[in-house]
C-alpha positions as CSV (number, residue, x, y, z in Angstrom):
1,M,-7.1,227.1,142.4
2,G,-3.6,225.2,143.3
3,F,-2.7,223.8,146.3
4,K,-3.1,225.8,149.8
5,T,-0.6,225.7,152.8
6,S,-0.4,222.5,154.9
7,D,-2.0,220.2,152.1
8,E,-1.2,216.8,152.7
9,I,-0.4,215.7,149.3
10,L,0.8,213.2,147.0
11,W,4.5,213.2,145.4
12,G,6.4,211.9,142.4
13,A,10.3,212.4,141.2
14,E,11.2,211.4,138.2
15,T,13.7,209.3,137.3
16,P,15.8,208.7,134.5
17,S,15.2,205.5,133.9
18,P,12.0,205.9,131.2
19,G,8.6,206.2,133.1
20,G,10.3,205.4,136.2
21,W,9.6,207.3,139.3
22,T,9.2,207.8,143.1
23,S,7.1,208.7,145.4
24,G,5.8,210.1,149.0
25,R,3.7,212.4,151.2
26,A,4.4,216.5,152.6
27,V,3.2,219.4,153.0
28,T,3.0,222.5,151.5
29,R,3.8,225.2,154.1
30,S,3.8,228.1,151.8
31,A,2.2,228.9,148.6
32,A,3.1,232.0,145.9
33,E,1.9,234.1,142.9
34,T,4.7,235.5,141.3
35,G,2.8,236.6,138.0
36,A,1.8,234.1,136.2
37,T,3.9,231.7,137.9
38,R,2.9,229.8,141.3
39,T,5.8,228.2,144.1
40,Y,5.5,226.1,146.6
41,V,7.6,225.8,149.8
42,L,7.7,221.7,150.5
43,S,8.4,220.3,154.0
44,G,10.0,216.5,153.6
45,D,14.1,215.8,153.1
46,E,13.7,213.9,150.0
47,A,16.7,213.2,147.7
48,W,15.7,215.8,144.9
49,H,18.1,218.4,142.4
50,P,16.8,221.4,140.7
51,G,15.7,221.0,137.8
52,Q,14.4,217.3,138.7
53,R,10.6,217.2,138.0
54,L,7.7,216.2,139.9
55,I,3.6,215.5,140.1
56,L,2.5,216.2,143.2
57,S,-1.2,215.5,143.5
58,R,-4.5,215.5,145.4
59,P,-7.2,213.1,144.9
60,D,-8.9,216.7,143.0
61,L,-6.1,218.2,141.7
62,Y,-2.8,217.6,140.1
63,V,-0.2,220.5,139.3
64,L,3.6,219.3,137.9
65,A,6.2,220.6,139.3
66,E,10.1,221.2,138.7
67,V,12.6,221.5,141.1
68,E,14.0,224.9,142.3
69,S,15.8,225.4,145.1
70,R,16.3,223.9,148.8
71,D,16.9,225.9,151.4
72,D,15.5,225.7,155.8
73,A,12.7,225.8,154.6
74,G,12.4,223.8,152.5
75,W,12.4,222.1,148.5
76,R,10.9,225.1,146.7
77,V,9.2,224.8,143.4
78,R,7.4,225.5,140.4
79,T,4.1,225.1,138.1
80,L,4.8,224.1,135.4
81,F,1.7,222.4,134.6
82,D,-2.3,223.0,137.3
83,E,-5.0,221.4,136.3
84,S,-7.4,223.1,137.6
85,A,-6.3,226.7,135.3
86,Q,-5.9,224.7,132.2
87,T,-8.6,226.4,129.6
88,F,-8.0,224.8,126.9
89,C,-10.4,221.1,127.2
90,V,-13.4,219.1,126.2
91,E,-15.8,216.6,127.3
92,D,-17.7,214.3,125.6
93,W,-18.7,210.9,125.5
94,L,-15.1,209.0,123.6
95,P,-14.7,204.9,123.0
96,A,-11.6,204.4,124.9
97,L,-9.9,201.4,126.0
98,T,-7.2,201.2,128.5
99,R,-4.6,198.6,129.3
100,R,-2.1,199.7,131.9
101,I,2.0,199.7,131.0
102,K,3.4,197.4,133.6
103,P,7.1,198.4,134.9
104,G,10.1,198.3,132.7
105,E,7.1,198.1,129.8
106,R,9.0,199.6,126.6
107,S,5.9,202.1,125.7
108,A,5.1,202.2,122.5
109,S,5.5,206.6,121.4
110,S,1.5,208.3,120.8
111,R,0.8,208.4,117.6
112,L,-2.3,208.4,114.9
113,L,-3.7,204.9,114.3
114,T,-4.9,204.7,110.4
115,G,-4.8,203.2,107.4
116,A,-4.6,204.7,105.0
117,A,-3.6,209.0,103.3
118,P,-5.9,211.3,104.2
119,D,-7.0,212.5,100.6
120,T,-6.9,216.2,101.1
121,D,-4.1,216.8,99.1
122,A,-5.9,214.7,96.2
123,E,-8.9,217.6,97.0
124,R,-6.5,219.9,97.2
125,F,-5.3,219.9,93.7
126,I,-8.9,219.1,92.4
127,L,-10.2,222.5,94.2
128,E,-7.2,224.2,93.0
129,D,-6.3,222.8,89.0
130,S,-9.4,223.9,86.9
131,A,-7.7,221.8,84.0
132,V,-8.8,219.2,86.2
133,G,-11.0,216.7,84.0
134,K,-14.5,214.3,85.6
135,L,-12.4,211.3,85.1
136,A,-9.4,211.9,87.1
137,G,-12.1,214.0,89.6
138,M,-13.6,210.6,90.1
139,L,-10.8,208.5,90.4
140,A,-9.8,210.7,93.7
141,E,-12.8,210.7,95.0
142,L,-12.7,207.6,94.3
143,N,-9.2,207.5,96.2
144,G,-10.0,208.9,99.1
145,K,-13.3,206.6,99.8
146,L,-11.2,203.7,99.8
147,N,-8.8,205.9,102.1
148,Q,-11.9,206.3,104.3
149,V,-12.5,202.4,104.4
150,I,-9.1,201.4,105.0
151,N,-8.9,203.1,107.6
152,L,-12.5,202.1,109.6
153,I,-11.0,198.1,108.8
154,Y,-7.8,198.9,110.1
155,L,-9.8,201.3,113.9
156,G,-11.9,197.8,114.0
157,G,-9.0,196.1,114.3
158,E,-6.9,198.4,116.7
159,G,-10.4,196.9,118.3
160,L,-11.8,200.6,118.2
161,M,-15.0,200.0,116.7
162,Q,-16.6,197.9,118.9
163,A,-14.7,200.0,121.9
164,P,-17.7,201.2,124.4
165,P,-17.9,205.2,124.7
166,R,-17.0,206.7,128.4
167,R,-16.7,210.3,129.8
168,V,-13.4,212.1,129.4
169,R,-12.3,215.7,129.5
170,L,-10.0,216.0,126.8
171,S,-7.2,217.9,126.4
172,V,-3.2,218.0,124.5
173,A,-2.0,218.3,128.7
174,G,-4.2,214.7,130.0
175,A,-7.3,212.8,130.2
176,V,-9.5,212.0,132.6
177,L,-11.6,209.5,132.1
178,R,-13.5,206.4,134.7
179,L,-11.2,203.7,135.5
180,E,-13.0,200.3,136.6
181,E,-9.8,198.6,137.1
182,P,-7.8,199.1,140.3
183,T,-5.5,201.6,139.8
184,D,-2.5,204.1,141.9
185,F,-1.1,207.1,141.8
186,L,1.9,206.8,139.3
187,D,0.8,203.8,136.7
188,R,1.7,204.1,134.0
189,L,-1.5,204.1,130.8
190,E,-2.1,203.0,127.5
191,I,-5.3,204.9,125.6
192,K,-6.4,204.6,122.7
193,L,-9.6,206.4,121.8
194,L,-11.7,207.0,119.2
195,L,-11.9,210.9,118.0
196,P,-15.3,211.7,115.5
197,L,-14.4,213.7,112.9
198,A,-15.5,214.5,109.9
199,H,-12.7,210.7,109.4
200,P,-13.0,209.2,112.8
201,V,-9.3,208.9,113.9
202,G,-7.9,206.6,116.1
203,V,-5.3,208.0,118.3
204,L,-2.2,206.9,121.1
205,L,-1.7,207.7,124.4
206,Q,0.7,207.2,126.8
207,G,0.5,208.3,130.4
208,T,1.8,208.5,134.3
209,A,-1.4,208.8,136.4
210,A,-1.2,211.7,137.9
211,R,-4.6,212.1,140.7
212,V,-7.0,208.2,141.4
213,R,-9.8,209.2,143.5
214,P,-12.1,206.0,144.7
215,L,-15.4,206.6,143.4
216,Q,-18.7,205.8,145.6
217,D,-19.6,203.1,143.5
218,G,-16.3,200.7,142.7
219,G,-14.1,202.6,139.8
220,V,-11.8,204.7,139.6
221,E,-11.5,208.1,138.1
222,V,-7.4,208.9,137.1
223,G,-6.1,212.0,136.3
224,L,-4.1,210.9,133.6
225,H,-1.0,213.4,132.4
226,F,0.3,212.7,128.8
227,D,3.8,212.0,128.2
228,E,5.6,214.1,124.4
229,L,2.7,214.3,122.2
230,D,3.7,213.2,118.4
231,N,3.2,216.6,116.2
232,D,0.0,215.4,113.9
233,V,-1.0,214.0,117.2
234,K,-1.1,217.4,119.1
235,N,-2.7,219.1,116.2
236,V,-5.9,216.4,115.8
237,I,-6.5,216.7,119.5
238,I,-6.3,220.5,119.2
239,Q,-8.1,220.3,115.4
240,Y,-11.0,217.6,117.0
241,E,-11.4,220.7,120.5
242,L,-12.0,223.3,118.5
243,S,-15.4,221.4,116.2
244,V,-16.5,220.1,120.2
245,Q,-15.9,223.7,120.5
246,R,-18.0,225.5,117.1
247,K,-20.6,223.0,117.7
248,L,-21.3,223.9,121.6
249,I,-21.3,228.4,120.1
250,R,-23.9,226.4,117.8
251,K,-26.4,225.5,119.9
252,K,-25.8,228.3,122.5
253,R,-26.9,229.9,119.3
254,G,-30.1,227.9,118.5
255,F,-28.3,226.3,115.8
256,D,-28.7,222.8,115.3
257,D,-26.1,220.5,113.6
């Protein structure tokens, strides 16, 4: 798990400019674990500083790390996130749209792609208040259906209802997916996903290509590390992961959904 001593890796160092990175190559001179924290000593004379965030990468793995100090052995960094160590993620075929964020372009923040508020509050009010009459219940049900129609129209306008499905491994930290267009290490990408919950939910996400693995047929597998997620987006992704996990458990037990 993680890198080994003498591994040759790519590194990307975060800069003060939004979405800015510098890059280069290094060798891991040593690797150690203290409790749940893994640290590396990297070769090189880069002008890093303590607290600076790095992406360490090879085609099959990436690690998000933080610079701690420098001594005669090299730069000492500690792991903040290890792609190989994450356990809570799911793999599925999802409608997805991607585009490269141009250098200097200000990207939007992560957000839900929805054209109408969910009707959960109205449904809870009906269930909790026994005095609500049939007319109020019918109006609330109609409002919920209208919200669903508006939401589907909105998602269609975002292109997600017609988007081709792609195999995506998704977590709140990032996503791994295949892209046909040329993509390089540290490219900035925007991705729209349609999550098949009880009511389809679209999410807009941005991130950095933390690893790129060329495929034999010409495409590339990209490990995308997300920027900081909005709480609503994070909660929806977790909700989706749990729904997939429940389906897998039911399938293993012989139940059909």
